N, C-alpha and C positions, 0 to 999 in steps of 0.2 A: 293884711288884716287891719292893723291899727292906722289911725289917721282919719278914719271916718268921722263924720259929724253926727252927733246924737243929740236930739232935743229931748229934754226931760221936762214933763209937765207935772208938777208936784207942788201942793200948797203947804206941806209940812217942811219947814226949813231944815230940820235934822235929817229927814229922809232924803231931801234934795241934796244936801251936802255929802251924805254918805254915798249915795249913788254917783254923784259927780266925782268924788275922790277915787272911788273904785274904778270908774271908767277912764278918768284921766291917768291913773297909774298904769292902766293897760294900753295907754297911748291914743285914746280917743279924744277928739275935740268936742267939748260939751257946751250946749246952749241950754240955758235955764229959763223956765216960765213958771210963774206962780199961780196962773189961772188958765182955764180952758181958752178964754178969749185971747189972752196973750200968746198961748201956745199956737193957736190957729194963725195968728198974725206972723209969728216967727217961722212957722212951717212954710207959709207962703213966701216970706222974704228970704229965708236961708236954705231952703230945700235940703233938709237933713237926710242922711242915709237911713235913719230909723228914728221913730218917736216912741219914747217910753211915756205912757199916759196913765196917770193916777185916775182911778175910776171915781173915787169919792171926793171930787172937787166941789167947793161951794159954788152956788150959782149954776152955771152950765156944768153938768157932770162930764166925766171922761168919755162915757159911751156916746153922749150927744155930740161932743166935740169930734169924736172919731167919725160919726156919721157925716158931720159937716165936711171934714177933711176928705172923706171918701167920695163925696159928691162934687168936689172941686177938681177941675182938670189939672190945676197946678200941683195938687197934693195927693191925688187919689192913688198914685203908685208908690207912695212912701209907706213902708210897713209900720204899723202901729202895734206896739206891744202893751197890753194892759198890765199895769203895775198896781197891785191892789191888796188891801187887807181884807177885802170882801171875798174870802175864800170859802164861801158856802157852796153847797151842791147846786149846780145850775148856773153859777156865776161865770164860769169859764165859757159855757155855751152862749150866755148873753153877750159876753165880750166878743166872741167869734162872730155871732150874728150881727153885731154892730159894725163889723169890718176889721176887728183886730186880727193880726196875723198870729198872735200867741198871747200867753198869759204867764206872768211871774207873780207869785204870791209874796206878800210882805208878812212878817219881816223877811227881807231878802237874805239869801245865803251869801255872805260876803266872800266866801271862797270860790263859789261857782258863778257869781253874778255876771262878771264881764265875759266869761266863757259862754254863758247862756245867751247873752246879748249878741255876741259874735256869731253864734249859730244862726240867729235870725237874719243877720246881715248876709252871711254866706249863703243861706238857703234862698234869699231874695235874689242874689246874683245868678243863681242857677236857673231861676224861672224866667 
């Protein structure tokens, strides 16, 4: 399970550090990006096992970044998980329609977060 590479695309430094700390404590290698553009670049360069994508990014939002990743041969098979405070009705459907494999609402459940992420990695392996 552990040792996989996870790219977190998150512009809020506190959220980024919390997610990073939780995943590193579970044994994951974490790559950080503070913008959609940086996240796309790092996804292409580092081929992470999964991408946690904040939806409410400034400039290019996370849904648009996910669409870009899903159209790129180098990154289209990397599962993207929406990580968002936009937990309104219909938001999960929008994330899935943009190509996200799943959806984690913020504030994240610190006890279940790394386990939830691992389920997405495990289910991707089975496909």
